[in-house]
All heavy atoms as TSV, in Angstrom:
chain	resi	resn	atom	element	x	y	z
A	1	MET	N	N	-18.664	-45.185	53.181
A	1	MET	CA	C	-17.925	-44.669	52.034
A	1	MET	C	C	-17.149	-43.413	52.441
A	1	MET	O	O	-17.653	-42.613	53.213
A	1	MET	CB	C	-18.885	-44.299	50.907
A	1	MET	CG	C	-19.377	-45.526	50.131
A	1	MET	SD	S	-20.286	-45.086	48.672
A	1	MET	CE	C	-19.008	-44.589	47.588
A	2	PRO	N	N	-15.959	-43.246	51.878
A	2	PRO	CA	C	-15.181	-42.050	52.231
A	2	PRO	C	C	-15.776	-40.797	51.584
A	2	PRO	O	O	-16.366	-40.856	50.501
A	2	PRO	CB	C	-13.792	-42.360	51.698
A	2	PRO	CG	C	-13.983	-43.387	50.661
A	2	PRO	CD	C	-15.207	-44.163	51.042
A	3	GLN	N	N	-15.610	-39.689	52.228
A	3	GLN	CA	C	-16.126	-38.404	51.745
A	3	GLN	C	C	-15.150	-37.828	50.720
A	3	GLN	O	O	-13.933	-37.932	50.888
A	3	GLN	CB	C	-16.270	-37.451	52.931
A	3	GLN	CG	C	-17.144	-36.264	52.667
A	3	GLN	CD	C	-18.622	-36.633	52.585
A	3	GLN	OE1	O	-19.010	-37.740	52.960
A	3	GLN	NE2	N	-19.411	-35.733	52.070
A	4	LEU	N	N	-15.685	-37.239	49.644
A	4	LEU	CA	C	-14.846	-36.644	48.605
A	4	LEU	C	C	-14.386	-35.261	49.056
A	4	LEU	O	O	-15.210	-34.409	49.407
A	4	LEU	CB	C	-15.621	-36.539	47.289
A	4	LEU	CG	C	-14.859	-36.020	46.076
A	4	LEU	CD1	C	-13.681	-36.935	45.756
A	4	LEU	CD2	C	-15.779	-35.902	44.898
A	5	ASN	N	N	-13.087	-35.053	49.071
A	5	ASN	CA	C	-12.530	-33.782	49.516
A	5	ASN	C	C	-12.533	-32.798	48.341
A	5	ASN	O	O	-11.797	-32.968	47.364
A	5	ASN	CB	C	-11.118	-33.989	50.045
A	5	ASN	CG	C	-10.542	-32.717	50.625
A	5	ASN	OD1	O	-11.244	-31.726	50.763
A	5	ASN	ND2	N	-9.266	-32.764	50.955
A	6	THR	N	N	-13.372	-31.762	48.414
A	6	THR	CA	C	-13.478	-30.770	47.334
A	6	THR	C	C	-12.867	-29.434	47.726
A	6	THR	O	O	-13.116	-28.428	47.073
A	6	THR	CB	C	-14.957	-30.553	46.964
A	6	THR	OG1	O	-15.654	-30.114	48.122
A	6	THR	CG2	C	-15.563	-31.832	46.422
A	7	SER	N	N	-12.083	-29.399	48.770
A	7	SER	CA	C	-11.551	-28.120	49.256
A	7	SER	C	C	-10.514	-27.529	48.295
A	7	SER	O	O	-10.333	-26.315	48.274
A	7	SER	CB	C	-10.939	-28.295	50.642
A	7	SER	OG	O	-9.864	-29.204	50.581
A	8	THR	N	N	-9.849	-28.334	47.488
A	8	THR	CA	C	-8.811	-27.800	46.597
A	8	THR	C	C	-9.322	-27.580	45.175
A	8	THR	O	O	-8.552	-27.165	44.308
A	8	THR	CB	C	-7.612	-28.763	46.551
A	8	THR	OG1	O	-8.067	-30.032	46.096
A	8	THR	CG2	C	-6.973	-28.909	47.913
A	9	TRP	N	N	-10.587	-27.878	44.924
A	9	TRP	CA	C	-11.106	-27.740	43.562
A	9	TRP	C	C	-11.110	-26.290	43.093
A	9	TRP	O	O	-10.815	-26.005	41.942
A	9	TRP	CB	C	-12.524	-28.313	43.477
A	9	TRP	CG	C	-12.565	-29.812	43.453
A	9	TRP	CD1	C	-11.565	-30.662	43.769
A	9	TRP	CD2	C	-13.681	-30.612	43.087
A	9	TRP	NE1	N	-11.979	-31.947	43.631
A	9	TRP	CE2	C	-13.290	-31.954	43.219
A	9	TRP	CE3	C	-14.969	-30.339	42.692
A	9	TRP	CZ2	C	-14.131	-33.008	42.943
A	9	TRP	CZ3	C	-15.818	-31.401	42.413
A	9	TRP	CH2	C	-15.394	-32.720	42.538
A	10	PHE	N	N	-11.468	-25.370	43.973
A	10	PHE	CA	C	-11.545	-23.962	43.564
A	10	PHE	C	C	-10.186	-23.457	43.094
A	10	PHE	O	O	-10.084	-22.844	42.025
A	10	PHE	CB	C	-12.059	-23.102	44.719
A	10	PHE	CG	C	-12.081	-21.642	44.388
A	10	PHE	CD1	C	-13.047	-21.128	43.541
A	10	PHE	CD2	C	-11.121	-20.777	44.903
A	10	PHE	CE1	C	-13.062	-19.781	43.224
A	10	PHE	CE2	C	-11.129	-19.430	44.584
A	10	PHE	CZ	C	-12.105	-18.934	43.747
A	11	ILE	N	N	-9.145	-23.704	43.832
A	11	ILE	CA	C	-7.816	-23.211	43.462
A	11	ILE	C	C	-7.302	-23.940	42.216
A	11	ILE	O	O	-6.598	-23.355	41.382
A	11	ILE	CB	C	-6.825	-23.304	44.643
A	11	ILE	CG1	C	-5.557	-22.483	44.363
A	11	ILE	CG2	C	-6.466	-24.729	44.969
A	11	ILE	CD1	C	-5.782	-21.009	44.361
A	12	THR	N	N	-7.674	-25.202	42.044
A	12	THR	CA	C	-7.252	-25.956	40.859
A	12	THR	C	C	-7.917	-25.400	39.603
A	12	THR	O	O	-7.253	-25.166	38.579
A	12	THR	CB	C	-7.601	-27.443	41.030
A	12	THR	OG1	O	-7.012	-27.925	42.228
A	12	THR	CG2	C	-7.120	-28.258	39.845
A	13	ILE	N	N	-9.229	-25.169	39.671
A	13	ILE	CA	C	-9.951	-24.640	38.507
A	13	ILE	C	C	-9.517	-23.207	38.214
A	13	ILE	O	O	-9.328	-22.830	37.049
A	13	ILE	CB	C	-11.472	-24.746	38.747
A	13	ILE	CG1	C	-11.880	-26.214	38.780
A	13	ILE	CG2	C	-12.253	-24.001	37.684
A	13	ILE	CD1	C	-13.301	-26.460	39.221
A	14	LEU	N	N	-9.322	-22.413	39.247
A	14	LEU	CA	C	-8.880	-21.040	39.053
A	14	LEU	C	C	-7.493	-20.979	38.416
A	14	LEU	O	O	-7.264	-20.198	37.478
A	14	LEU	CB	C	-8.867	-20.298	40.395
A	14	LEU	CG	C	-8.572	-18.811	40.328
A	14	LEU	CD1	C	-9.683	-18.082	39.609
A	14	LEU	CD2	C	-8.365	-18.270	41.729
A	15	SER	N	N	-6.579	-21.810	38.853
A	15	SER	CA	C	-5.240	-21.806	38.258
A	15	SER	C	C	-5.274	-22.332	36.826
A	15	SER	O	O	-4.487	-21.890	35.980
A	15	SER	CB	C	-4.279	-22.636	39.109
A	15	SER	OG	O	-4.709	-23.981	39.156
A	16	MET	N	N	-6.191	-23.253	36.534
A	16	MET	CA	C	-6.332	-23.746	35.158
A	16	MET	C	C	-6.792	-22.615	34.249
A	16	MET	O	O	-6.255	-22.430	33.151
A	16	MET	CB	C	-7.330	-24.898	35.115
A	16	MET	CG	C	-7.584	-25.418	33.711
A	16	MET	SD	S	-9.001	-26.498	33.596
A	16	MET	CE	C	-10.330	-25.400	33.997
A	17	TYR	N	N	-7.787	-21.837	34.680
A	17	TYR	CA	C	-8.268	-20.722	33.867
A	17	TYR	C	C	-7.192	-19.659	33.677
A	17	TYR	O	O	-7.038	-19.117	32.574
A	17	TYR	CB	C	-9.510	-20.084	34.499
A	17	TYR	CG	C	-10.786	-20.825	34.187
A	17	TYR	CD1	C	-11.625	-21.225	35.210
A	17	TYR	CD2	C	-11.160	-21.106	32.879
A	17	TYR	CE1	C	-12.802	-21.900	34.932
A	17	TYR	CE2	C	-12.327	-21.778	32.591
A	17	TYR	CZ	C	-13.152	-22.174	33.623
A	17	TYR	OH	O	-14.301	-22.836	33.344
A	18	ILE	N	N	-6.443	-19.364	34.691
A	18	ILE	CA	C	-5.382	-18.363	34.575
A	18	ILE	C	C	-4.296	-18.825	33.611
A	18	ILE	O	O	-3.818	-18.067	32.770
A	18	ILE	CB	C	-4.811	-18.029	35.964
A	18	ILE	CG1	C	-5.859	-17.301	36.793
A	18	ILE	CG2	C	-3.531	-17.221	35.863
A	18	ILE	CD1	C	-5.480	-17.097	38.242
A	19	SER	N	N	-3.919	-20.097	33.710
A	19	SER	CA	C	-2.873	-20.591	32.810
A	19	SER	C	C	-3.374	-20.683	31.366
A	19	SER	O	O	-2.628	-20.380	30.429
A	19	SER	CB	C	-2.348	-21.942	33.285
A	19	SER	OG	O	-3.399	-22.871	33.343
A	20	LEU	N	N	-4.644	-21.063	31.161
A	20	LEU	CA	C	-5.188	-21.077	29.796
A	20	LEU	C	C	-5.270	-19.671	29.221
A	20	LEU	O	O	-4.996	-19.456	28.037
A	20	LEU	CB	C	-6.568	-21.738	29.780
A	20	LEU	CG	C	-6.581	-23.250	29.880
A	20	LEU	CD1	C	-8.009	-23.763	29.975
A	20	LEU	CD2	C	-5.890	-23.868	28.684
A	21	PHE	N	N	-5.649	-18.708	30.048
A	21	PHE	CA	C	-5.694	-17.320	29.587
A	21	PHE	C	C	-4.295	-16.833	29.206
A	21	PHE	O	O	-4.116	-16.191	28.160
A	21	PHE	CB	C	-6.282	-16.429	30.686
A	21	PHE	CG	C	-6.335	-14.985	30.322
A	21	PHE	CD1	C	-7.299	-14.517	29.451
A	21	PHE	CD2	C	-5.408	-14.088	30.846
A	21	PHE	CE1	C	-7.350	-13.187	29.111
A	21	PHE	CE2	C	-5.451	-12.764	30.514
A	21	PHE	CZ	C	-6.425	-12.297	29.640
A	22	ALA	N	N	-3.294	-17.160	30.001
A	22	ALA	CA	C	-1.927	-16.746	29.699
A	22	ALA	C	C	-1.420	-17.406	28.420
A	22	ALA	O	O	-0.762	-16.758	27.593
A	22	ALA	CB	C	-1.010	-17.088	30.869
A	23	LEU	N	N	-1.731	-18.681	28.235
A	23	LEU	CA	C	-1.305	-19.366	27.012
A	23	LEU	C	C	-1.974	-18.773	25.769
A	23	LEU	O	O	-1.330	-18.606	24.733
A	23	LEU	CB	C	-1.614	-20.859	27.113
A	23	LEU	CG	C	-0.685	-21.670	28.005
A	23	LEU	CD1	C	-1.192	-23.102	28.142
A	23	LEU	CD2	C	0.723	-21.658	27.444
A	24	MET	N	N	-3.247	-18.446	25.873
A	24	MET	CA	C	-3.930	-17.847	24.723
A	24	MET	C	C	-3.375	-16.463	24.416
A	24	MET	O	O	-3.253	-16.084	23.248
A	24	MET	CB	C	-5.443	-17.772	24.988
A	24	MET	CG	C	-6.129	-19.115	24.944
A	24	MET	SD	S	-5.916	-19.987	23.386
A	24	MET	CE	C	-6.759	-18.910	22.271
A	25	GLN	N	N	-3.031	-15.699	25.439
A	25	GLN	CA	C	-2.439	-14.381	25.214
A	25	GLN	C	C	-1.080	-14.507	24.532
A	25	GLN	O	O	-0.749	-13.712	23.653
A	25	GLN	CB	C	-2.291	-13.624	26.539
A	25	GLN	CG	C	-3.607	-13.233	27.167
A	25	GLN	CD	C	-4.391	-12.261	26.319
A	25	GLN	OE1	O	-3.830	-11.340	25.750
A	25	GLN	NE2	N	-5.684	-12.477	26.221
A	26	LEU	N	N	-0.304	-15.495	24.907
A	26	LEU	CA	C	0.996	-15.703	24.264
A	26	LEU	C	C	0.826	-16.135	22.816
A	26	LEU	O	O	1.576	-15.704	21.935
A	26	LEU	CB	C	1.802	-16.748	25.038
A	26	LEU	CG	C	2.368	-16.290	26.380
A	26	LEU	CD1	C	2.995	-17.469	27.112
A	26	LEU	CD2	C	3.397	-15.187	26.154
A	27	LYS	N	N	-0.169	-16.992	22.558
A	27	LYS	CA	C	-0.414	-17.425	21.179
A	27	LYS	C	C	-0.842	-16.252	20.311
A	27	LYS	O	O	-0.403	-16.112	19.173
A	27	LYS	CB	C	-1.498	-18.503	21.142
A	27	LYS	CG	C	-1.055	-19.830	21.686
A	27	LYS	CD	C	-0.156	-20.525	20.717
A	27	LYS	CE	C	-0.902	-21.597	19.992
A	27	LYS	NZ	N	-0.055	-22.376	19.115
A	28	LEU	N	N	-1.717	-15.393	20.850
A	28	LEU	CA	C	-2.189	-14.255	20.073
A	28	LEU	C	C	-1.103	-13.202	19.893
A	28	LEU	O	O	-1.088	-12.492	18.888
A	28	LEU	CB	C	-3.415	-13.633	20.741
A	28	LEU	CG	C	-4.695	-14.454	20.648
A	28	LEU	CD1	C	-5.799	-13.808	21.455
A	28	LEU	CD2	C	-5.124	-14.621	19.207
A	29	ALA	N	N	-0.192	-13.089	20.852
A	29	ALA	CA	C	0.875	-12.103	20.745
A	29	ALA	C	C	1.871	-12.489	19.646
A	29	ALA	O	O	2.466	-11.615	19.011
A	29	ALA	CB	C	1.599	-11.961	22.078
A	30	LYS	N	N	2.031	-13.773	19.386
A	30	LYS	CA	C	2.963	-14.217	18.347
A	30	LYS	C	C	2.368	-14.104	16.951
A	30	LYS	O	O	3.093	-14.117	15.966
A	30	LYS	CB	C	3.371	-15.673	18.595
A	30	LYS	CG	C	4.275	-15.849	19.786
A	30	LYS	CD	C	4.654	-17.304	19.949
A	30	LYS	CE	C	5.527	-17.506	21.176
A	30	LYS	NZ	N	5.876	-18.912	21.362
A	31	HIS	N	N	1.044	-14.000	16.873
A	31	HIS	CA	C	0.376	-13.934	15.573
A	31	HIS	C	C	0.535	-12.540	14.990
A	31	HIS	O	O	0.346	-11.540	15.684
A	31	HIS	CB	C	-1.107	-14.273	15.728
A	31	HIS	CG	C	-1.821	-14.420	14.426
A	31	HIS	ND1	N	-1.636	-15.498	13.601
A	31	HIS	CD2	C	-2.712	-13.623	13.812
A	31	HIS	CE1	C	-2.391	-15.348	12.531
A	31	HIS	NE2	N	-3.062	-14.217	12.641
A	32	SER	N	N	0.887	-12.461	13.721
A	32	SER	CA	C	1.073	-11.151	13.098
A	32	SER	C	C	-0.148	-10.816	12.251
A	32	SER	O	O	-0.529	-11.555	11.350
A	32	SER	CB	C	2.332	-11.149	12.236
A	32	SER	OG	O	2.208	-12.096	11.205
A	33	PHE	N	N	-0.753	-9.681	12.551
A	33	PHE	CA	C	-1.893	-9.190	11.804
A	33	PHE	C	C	-1.412	-8.143	10.811
A	33	PHE	O	O	-0.427	-7.451	11.060
A	33	PHE	CB	C	-2.922	-8.568	12.751
A	33	PHE	CG	C	-3.560	-9.565	13.669
A	33	PHE	CD1	C	-3.133	-9.690	14.980
A	33	PHE	CD2	C	-4.576	-10.386	13.221
A	33	PHE	CE1	C	-3.726	-10.602	15.824
A	33	PHE	CE2	C	-5.172	-11.302	14.059
A	33	PHE	CZ	C	-4.748	-11.413	15.356
A	34	PRO	N	N	-2.103	-7.970	9.679
A	34	PRO	CA	C	-1.702	-6.918	8.739
A	34	PRO	C	C	-1.905	-5.539	9.367
A	34	PRO	O	O	-2.876	-5.301	10.078
A	34	PRO	CB	C	-2.623	-7.124	7.536
A	34	PRO	CG	C	-3.734	-7.973	8.031
A	34	PRO	CD	C	-3.209	-8.764	9.182
A	35	ALA	N	N	-0.968	-4.631	9.107
A	35	ALA	CA	C	-0.993	-3.319	9.753
A	35	ALA	C	C	-2.210	-2.501	9.332
A	35	ALA	O	O	-2.979	-2.044	10.155
A	35	ALA	CB	C	0.293	-2.574	9.423
A	36	SER	N	N	-2.386	-2.315	8.042
A	36	SER	CA	C	-3.548	-1.563	7.567
A	36	SER	C	C	-4.052	-2.230	6.292
A	36	SER	O	O	-3.507	-2.007	5.214
A	36	SER	CB	C	-3.175	-0.109	7.304
A	36	SER	OG	O	-2.145	-0.063	6.341
A	37	PRO	N	N	-5.077	-3.034	6.388
A	37	PRO	CA	C	-5.592	-3.695	5.190
A	37	PRO	C	C	-6.257	-2.677	4.264
A	37	PRO	O	O	-7.000	-1.806	4.702
A	37	PRO	CB	C	-6.615	-4.687	5.736
A	37	PRO	CG	C	-7.001	-4.162	7.061
A	37	PRO	CD	C	-5.817	-3.409	7.584
A	38	THR	N	N	-5.944	-2.775	2.985
A	38	THR	CA	C	-6.537	-1.874	2.007
A	38	THR	C	C	-7.493	-2.685	1.134
A	38	THR	O	O	-7.180	-3.805	0.736
A	38	THR	CB	C	-5.455	-1.231	1.125
A	38	THR	OG1	O	-4.696	-2.279	0.508
A	38	THR	CG2	C	-4.523	-0.365	1.947
A	39	PRO	N	N	-8.649	-2.134	0.829
A	39	PRO	CA	C	-9.590	-2.876	-0.018
A	39	PRO	C	C	-9.062	-2.994	-1.443
A	39	PRO	O	O	-8.469	-2.058	-1.980
A	39	PRO	CB	C	-10.868	-2.039	0.038
A	39	PRO	CG	C	-10.413	-0.676	0.409
A	39	PRO	CD	C	-9.184	-0.848	1.251
A	40	GLU	N	N	-9.263	-4.140	-2.009
A	40	GLU	CA	C	-8.777	-4.387	-3.363
A	40	GLU	C	C	-9.886	-4.058	-4.344
A	40	GLU	O	O	-10.997	-4.570	-4.240
A	40	GLU	CB	C	-8.371	-5.853	-3.501
A	40	GLU	CG	C	-7.686	-6.161	-4.811
A	40	GLU	CD	C	-7.185	-7.582	-4.846
A	40	GLU	OE1	O	-6.478	-7.988	-3.923
A	40	GLU	OE2	O	-7.542	-8.289	-5.797
A	41	MET	N	N	-9.578	-3.173	-5.284
A	41	MET	CA	C	-10.585	-2.765	-6.259
A	41	MET	C	C	-10.663	-3.807	-7.382
A	41	MET	O	O	-9.639	-4.200	-7.933
A	41	MET	CB	C	-10.218	-1.400	-6.861
A	41	MET	CG	C	-10.183	-0.284	-5.823
A	41	MET	SD	S	-11.738	-0.074	-4.971
A	41	MET	CE	C	-12.719	0.579	-6.281
A	42	PRO	N	N	-11.858	-4.252	-7.717
A	42	PRO	CA	C	-11.971	-5.226	-8.805
A	42	PRO	C	C	-11.704	-4.554	-10.153
A	42	PRO	O	O	-11.989	-3.361	-10.340
A	42	PRO	CB	C	-13.414	-5.703	-8.709
A	42	PRO	CG	C	-14.136	-4.579	-8.050
A	42	PRO	CD	C	-13.138	-3.933	-7.116
A	43	ASN	N	N	-11.150	-5.320	-11.040
A	43	ASN	CA	C	-10.874	-4.802	-12.380
A	43	ASN	C	C	-12.158	-4.847	-13.194
A	43	ASN	O	O	-12.658	-5.914	-13.535
A	43	ASN	CB	C	-9.788	-5.639	-13.068
A	43	ASN	CG	C	-8.461	-5.492	-12.366
A	43	ASN	OD1	O	-8.213	-4.479	-11.715
A	43	ASN	ND2	N	-7.606	-6.489	-12.491
A	44	THR	N	N	-12.704	-3.679	-13.498
A	44	THR	CA	C	-13.927	-3.618	-14.286
A	44	THR	C	C	-13.563	-3.228	-15.711
A	44	THR	O	O	-12.811	-2.289	-15.943
A	44	THR	CB	C	-14.912	-2.603	-13.701
A	44	THR	OG1	O	-14.272	-1.343	-13.623
A	44	THR	CG2	C	-15.364	-3.031	-12.299
A	45	THR	N	N	-14.104	-3.946	-16.632
A	45	THR	CA	C	-13.875	-3.673	-18.043
A	45	THR	C	C	-15.033	-2.848	-18.567
A	45	THR	O	O	-16.186	-3.218	-18.386
A	45	THR	CB	C	-13.762	-4.981	-18.835
A	45	THR	OG1	O	-12.766	-5.798	-18.221
A	45	THR	CG2	C	-13.381	-4.716	-20.269
A	46	LYS	N	N	-14.727	-1.733	-19.199
A	46	LYS	CA	C	-15.766	-0.856	-19.726
A	46	LYS	C	C	-15.976	-1.189	-21.184
A	46	LYS	O	O	-15.067	-1.111	-21.985
A	46	LYS	CB	C	-15.344	0.593	-19.557
A	46	LYS	CG	C	-16.413	1.564	-19.926
A	46	LYS	CD	C	-16.313	2.771	-19.025
A	46	LYS	CE	C	-17.326	3.811	-19.409
A	46	LYS	NZ	N	-18.649	3.474	-18.986
A	47	TYR	N	N	-17.217	-1.578	-21.476
A	47	TYR	CA	C	-17.570	-1.907	-22.850
A	47	TYR	C	C	-18.257	-0.704	-23.486
A	47	TYR	O	O	-19.171	-0.128	-22.903
A	47	TYR	CB	C	-18.499	-3.121	-22.887
A	47	TYR	CG	C	-17.866	-4.374	-22.336
A	47	TYR	CD1	C	-18.193	-4.852	-21.075
A	47	TYR	CD2	C	-16.922	-5.070	-23.075
A	47	TYR	CE1	C	-17.609	-5.985	-20.565
A	47	TYR	CE2	C	-16.323	-6.206	-22.578
A	47	TYR	CZ	C	-16.670	-6.661	-21.327
A	47	TYR	OH	O	-16.080	-7.789	-20.838
A	48	LEU	N	N	-17.792	-0.334	-24.664
A	48	LEU	CA	C	-18.390	0.789	-25.366
A	48	LEU	C	C	-19.519	0.289	-26.257
A	48	LEU	O	O	-19.317	-0.554	-27.129
A	48	LEU	CB	C	-17.339	1.514	-26.207
A	48	LEU	CG	C	-16.219	2.193	-25.403
A	48	LEU	CD1	C	-15.182	2.780	-26.344
A	48	LEU	CD2	C	-16.804	3.270	-24.511
A	49	THR	N	N	-20.689	0.810	-26.028
A	49	THR	CA	C	-21.859	0.437	-26.826
A	49	THR	C	C	-22.425	1.694	-27.452
A	49	THR	O	O	-22.280	2.788	-26.896
A	49	THR	CB	C	-22.919	-0.243	-25.948
A	49	THR	OG1	O	-23.219	0.630	-24.862
A	49	THR	CG2	C	-22.424	-1.572	-25.405
A	50	PRO	N	N	-23.072	1.606	-28.593
A	50	PRO	CA	C	-23.566	2.825	-29.255
A	50	PRO	C	C	-24.658	3.533	-28.453
A	50	PRO	O	O	-24.850	4.721	-28.605
A	50	PRO	CB	C	-24.100	2.314	-30.594
A	50	PRO	CG	C	-24.216	0.848	-30.457
A	50	PRO	CD	C	-23.283	0.415	-29.379
A	51	TRP	N	N	-25.369	2.838	-27.611
A	51	TRP	CA	C	-26.460	3.469	-26.863
A	51	TRP	C	C	-26.026	3.934	-25.472
A	51	TRP	O	O	-26.851	4.387	-24.703
A	51	TRP	CB	C	-27.626	2.509	-26.730
A	51	TRP	CG	C	-27.247	1.211	-26.088
A	51	TRP	CD1	C	-27.153	0.961	-24.777
A	51	TRP	CD2	C	-26.903	0.014	-26.752
A	51	TRP	NE1	N	-26.761	-0.321	-24.557
A	51	TRP	CE2	C	-26.602	-0.948	-25.766
A	51	TRP	CE3	C	-26.807	-0.373	-28.101
A	51	TRP	CZ2	C	-26.224	-2.238	-26.065
A	51	TRP	CZ3	C	-26.442	-1.660	-28.397
A	51	TRP	CH2	C	-26.149	-2.578	-27.389
A	52	GLU	N	N	-24.754	3.850	-25.209
A	52	GLU	CA	C	-24.297	4.195	-23.861
A	52	GLU	C	C	-24.372	5.700	-23.591
A	52	GLU	O	O	-24.770	6.105	-22.503
A	52	GLU	CB	C	-22.868	3.716	-23.683
A	52	GLU	CG	C	-22.344	3.923	-22.292
A	52	GLU	CD	C	-20.965	3.364	-22.143
A	52	GLU	OE1	O	-20.572	2.464	-22.904
A	52	GLU	OE2	O	-20.254	3.863	-21.251
A	53	MET	N	N	-24.023	6.555	-24.555
A	53	MET	CA	C	-23.928	7.979	-24.318
A	53	MET	C	C	-25.210	8.737	-24.641
A	53	MET	O	O	-25.310	9.912	-24.383
A	53	MET	CB	C	-22.770	8.561	-25.138
A	53	MET	CG	C	-21.408	8.006	-24.738
A	53	MET	SD	S	-21.041	8.206	-22.991
A	53	MET	CE	C	-20.824	9.963	-22.905
A	54	LYS	N	N	-26.189	8.103	-25.235
A	54	LYS	CA	C	-27.415	8.826	-25.577
A	54	LYS	C	C	-28.610	8.195	-24.874
A	54	LYS	O	O	-28.586	7.012	-24.528
A	54	LYS	CB	C	-27.625	8.853	-27.088
A	54	LYS	CG	C	-27.753	7.498	-27.721
A	54	LYS	CD	C	-27.899	7.618	-29.223
A	54	LYS	CE	C	-27.969	6.230	-29.846
A	54	LYS	NZ	N	-28.114	6.293	-31.273
A	55	TRP	N	N	-29.614	8.994	-24.667
A	55	TRP	CA	C	-30.815	8.534	-23.987
A	55	TRP	C	C	-31.721	7.849	-24.989
A	55	TRP	O	O	-31.967	8.368	-26.079
A	55	TRP	CB	C	-31.524	9.726	-23.358
A	55	TRP	CG	C	-32.777	9.367	-22.659
A	55	TRP	CD1	C	-32.881	8.818	-21.447
A	55	TRP	CD2	C	-34.100	9.554	-23.151
A	55	TRP	NE1	N	-34.189	8.634	-21.116
A	55	TRP	CE2	C	-34.968	9.082	-22.148
A	55	TRP	CE3	C	-34.646	10.070	-24.324
A	55	TRP	CZ2	C	-36.344	9.105	-22.282
A	55	TRP	CZ3	C	-36.012	10.099	-24.465
A	55	TRP	CH2	C	-36.847	9.615	-23.451
A	56	THR	N	N	-32.202	6.707	-24.639
A	56	THR	CA	C	-33.116	6.000	-25.527
A	56	THR	C	C	-34.436	5.807	-24.818
A	56	THR	O	O	-34.488	5.585	-23.611
A	56	THR	CB	C	-32.554	4.629	-25.934
A	56	THR	OG1	O	-32.299	3.888	-24.753
A	56	THR	CG2	C	-31.281	4.754	-26.737
A	57	LYS	N	N	-35.503	5.920	-25.561
A	57	LYS	CA	C	-36.842	5.755	-25.015
A	57	LYS	C	C	-37.343	4.371	-25.391
A	57	LYS	O	O	-37.296	3.980	-26.548
A	57	LYS	CB	C	-37.764	6.832	-25.565
A	57	LYS	CG	C	-39.139	6.783	-24.960
A	57	LYS	CD	C	-39.986	7.929	-25.502
A	57	LYS	CE	C	-41.364	7.865	-24.889
A	57	LYS	NZ	N	-42.216	8.938	-25.419
A	58	ILE	N	N	-37.806	3.671	-24.387
A	58	ILE	CA	C	-38.343	2.340	-24.628
A	58	ILE	C	C	-39.853	2.439	-24.506
A	58	ILE	O	O	-40.384	2.842	-23.468
A	58	ILE	CB	C	-37.784	1.327	-23.614
A	58	ILE	CG1	C	-36.264	1.275	-23.728
A	58	ILE	CG2	C	-38.410	-0.039	-23.812
A	58	ILE	CD1	C	-35.609	0.448	-22.661
A	59	CYS	N	N	-40.538	2.113	-25.585
A	59	CYS	CA	C	-41.998	2.160	-25.587
A	59	CYS	C	C	-42.533	0.749	-25.741
A	59	CYS	O	O	-42.149	0.029	-26.650
A	59	CYS	CB	C	-42.515	3.007	-26.735
A	59	CYS	SG	S	-42.063	4.727	-26.588
A	60	SER	N	N	-43.396	0.396	-24.846
A	60	SER	CA	C	-44.044	-0.898	-24.978
A	60	SER	C	C	-45.459	-0.673	-25.482
A	60	SER	O	O	-46.054	0.375	-25.260
A	60	SER	CB	C	-44.060	-1.642	-23.642
A	60	SER	OG	O	-44.846	-0.932	-22.727
A	61	PRO	N	N	-46.030	-1.632	-26.173
A	61	PRO	CA	C	-47.391	-1.452	-26.721
A	61	PRO	C	C	-48.431	-1.212	-25.628
A	61	PRO	O	O	-49.428	-0.536	-25.851
A	61	PRO	CB	C	-47.680	-2.762	-27.444
A	61	PRO	CG	C	-46.368	-3.418	-27.636
A	61	PRO	CD	C	-45.457	-2.899	-26.594
A	62	LEU	N	N	-48.211	-1.714	-24.431
A	62	LEU	CA	C	-49.196	-1.533	-23.383
A	62	LEU	C	C	-49.201	-0.116	-22.834
A	62	LEU	O	O	-50.221	0.336	-22.299
A	62	LEU	CB	C	-48.925	-2.523	-22.234
A	62	LEU	CG	C	-49.098	-3.997	-22.609
A	62	LEU	CD1	C	-48.690	-4.874	-21.441
A	62	LEU	CD2	C	-50.526	-4.271	-23.015
A	63	SER	N	N	-48.092	0.607	-22.942
A	63	SER	CA	C	-48.047	1.967	-22.418
A	63	SER	C	C	-48.529	3.005	-23.425
A	63	SER	O	O	-48.639	4.166	-23.104
A	63	SER	CB	C	-46.632	2.302	-21.963
A	63	SER	OG	O	-45.776	2.349	-23.079
A	64	SER	N	N	-48.801	2.595	-24.649
A	64	SER	CA	C	-49.313	3.531	-25.668
A	64	SER	C	C	-50.764	3.877	-25.370
A	64	SER	O	O	-51.518	3.061	-24.822
A	64	SER	CB	C	-49.231	2.903	-27.063
A	64	SER	OG	O	-47.916	2.523	-27.338
A	65	PRO	N	N	-51.186	5.085	-25.730
A	65	PRO	CA	C	-52.607	5.433	-25.498
A	65	PRO	C	C	-53.530	4.599	-26.387
A	65	PRO	O	O	-53.171	4.232	-27.513
A	65	PRO	CB	C	-52.671	6.912	-25.863
A	65	PRO	CG	C	-51.423	7.218	-26.587
A	65	PRO	CD	C	-50.414	6.166	-26.263
A	66	GLN	N	N	-54.703	4.343	-25.876
A	66	GLN	CA	C	-55.691	3.556	-26.644
A	66	GLN	C	C	-56.244	4.368	-27.799
A	66	GLN	O	O	-56.470	5.554	-27.683
A	66	GLN	CB	C	-56.820	3.131	-25.723
A	66	GLN	CG	C	-56.391	2.191	-24.612
A	66	GLN	CD	C	-56.090	0.807	-25.139
A	66	GLN	OE1	O	-56.651	0.369	-26.138
A	66	GLN	NE2	N	-55.180	0.109	-24.482
A	67	GLN	N	N	-56.464	3.718	-28.943
A	67	GLN	CA	C	-57.000	4.424	-30.118
A	67	GLN	C	C	-58.438	4.067	-30.361
A	67	GLN	O	O	-58.929	3.047	-30.053
A	67	GLN	CB	C	-56.188	4.098	-31.364
A	67	GLN	CG	C	-54.813	4.667	-31.288
A	67	GLN	CD	C	-53.992	4.374	-32.538
A	67	GLN	OE1	O	-54.445	3.666	-33.428
A	67	GLN	NE2	N	-52.808	4.911	-32.604
């Protein structure tokens, strides 16, 4: 059987990696990224409730002292 010549494999694989790297760099260079992204604030609706501005005490029957 003939022997497989692998002497050119290194240069072939190396040139493939270099060309793929160059192609990816060109693809990324054409892509436009936003210059400075700003966070978008969600619109919060403020509901006015009568208990919002005053402190209310919540008492449960279990927290009352035993009689």
